[in-house]
C-alpha positions in Angstrom: 202.1 79.1 -69.8 200.8 76.0 -68.9 198.3 76.2 -71.6 201.0 76.8 -74.0 202.5 74.0 -72.9 199.6 71.8 -73.4 198.9 73.0 -76.7 202.5 72.5 -77.6 202.2 68.8 -76.5 198.6 68.4 -78.7 200.9 69.9 -81.9 203.8 67.5 -81.0 201.6 64.6 -79.8 198.5 64.7 -82.1 195.3 64.6 -80.6 195.9 61.3 -79.0 198.7 60.8 -76.4 200.3 56.8 -76.2 199.8 54.8 -73.2 201.2 51.9 -71.8 199.8 49.3 -69.7 200.9 49.0 -65.7 200.0 46.6 -63.1 199.8 43.6 -65.0 197.5 45.4 -67.6 194.9 46.5 -65.3 195.5 50.2 -65.5 196.9 52.4 -68.5 199.3 55.7 -67.7 200.8 58.5 -70.7 204.0 57.4 -71.9 206.4 59.8 -71.5 207.9 61.5 -74.5 211.2 59.6 -74.3 209.4 56.6 -74.5 207.5 56.8 -77.5 210.8 58.6 -79.1 212.9 55.0 -78.1 210.1 53.3 -80.6 211.6 55.4 -83.3 215.0 54.6 -82.4 214.1 51.0 -82.6 213.2 51.2 -86.3 214.7 54.2 -87.6 217.8 52.2 -89.2 215.7 49.6 -90.4 215.4 49.5 -94.7 212.3 47.4 -95.2 208.7 47.2 -93.6 209.8 43.4 -92.8 212.5 44.8 -90.8 210.6 47.1 -88.7 208.2 44.3 -88.0 211.0 41.8 -86.7 212.6 44.5 -84.7 209.5 45.7 -83.2 208.5 42.0 -82.9 211.5 41.4 -80.8 211.3 44.4 -78.8 207.9 43.8 -77.4 207.6 39.8 -77.3 211.4 38.9 -77.3 213.0 36.3 -78.8 211.9 32.6 -79.6 213.7 31.7 -76.4 212.2 34.4 -74.2 208.9 33.4 -75.6 208.7 30.2 -74.4 210.4 31.2 -70.9 207.1 33.3 -70.3 205.0 30.5 -71.5 206.5 28.0 -69.5 206.6 30.6 -66.3 202.8 31.3 -66.9 202.2 27.8 -67.2 203.4 27.0 -64.1 201.7 29.5 -62.6 198.6 28.4 -64.2 199.3 25.1 -62.7 199.4 26.2 -59.3 196.9 29.0 -59.2 194.8 28.9 -56.0 192.3 31.2 -55.0 193.8 32.9 -51.6 191.5 32.9 -48.2 191.0 36.6 -47.9 190.7 37.2 -51.8 187.2 37.6 -53.4 186.1 35.9 -56.5 186.0 38.7 -58.3 189.3 39.4 -57.3 190.5 35.5 -58.1 189.0 35.6 -61.6 190.3 38.7 -62.3 194.3 37.1 -61.7 193.3 33.8 -63.8 192.1 35.7 -66.7 195.7 38.1 -66.4 197.3 34.4 -66.7 195.2 32.8 -69.4 195.2 36.2 -71.4 199.0 36.4 -71.2 199.3 32.9 -72.5 196.6 33.9 -75.0 198.8 36.6 -76.2 201.9 34.1 -76.8 200.3 31.6 -78.7 199.1 29.3 -76.0 195.4 28.4 -76.0 193.8 26.5 -73.0 190.3 25.0 -74.2 187.5 26.1 -72.2 186.2 23.3 -70.6 189.6 22.9 -69.0 189.7 26.3 -67.8 185.8 25.8 -66.2 187.5 22.6 -64.3 190.9 24.9 -63.2 188.3 27.4 -61.7 185.8 25.1 -60.2 188.6 23.5 -58.4 190.2 26.6 -56.6 186.9 27.8 -55.2 186.8 27.7 -51.7 185.3 24.9 -49.7 182.1 26.7 -48.7 181.1 27.1 -52.2 181.6 23.1 -52.5 178.1 22.4 -52.7 177.6 24.9 -55.6 180.7 23.5 -57.4 179.1 20.0 -57.3 175.7 21.4 -58.7 177.6 22.7 -61.6 179.7 19.4 -61.9 176.8 17.2 -62.0 174.5 19.3 -64.4 177.4 19.3 -66.6 177.8 15.6 -66.1 174.3 15.4 -67.0 174.1 17.4 -70.4 177.2 15.7 -71.9 
């Protein structure tokens, strides 16, 4: 019986199951049927491609005010970003990259040199000699 259910899902959904990101974009899971039917409901009354685009954009990105609020929140998160004591460099970099990617998706681009300076400034004191070597090497090339 489960095989019949899987076959029916394949007929309804096609070969690709819609997925969604969870846990701050690091993991994906299949959407429930209700979740992807909601997309249809958002656009079913639209009469043009422009209306569909605007409806989906508002649903997923929010209004201009919402977008600016997200940018402000993420900018503050970026400015206050620090490496936690019990955090590995990889974990810290993953969190940092998540903030930067979200800002980028909202149209806020931070120059690479500024990102590098920020990363170097949040590394623990135990890596100070390496940070100094990187900073000096950068200064010599400039």
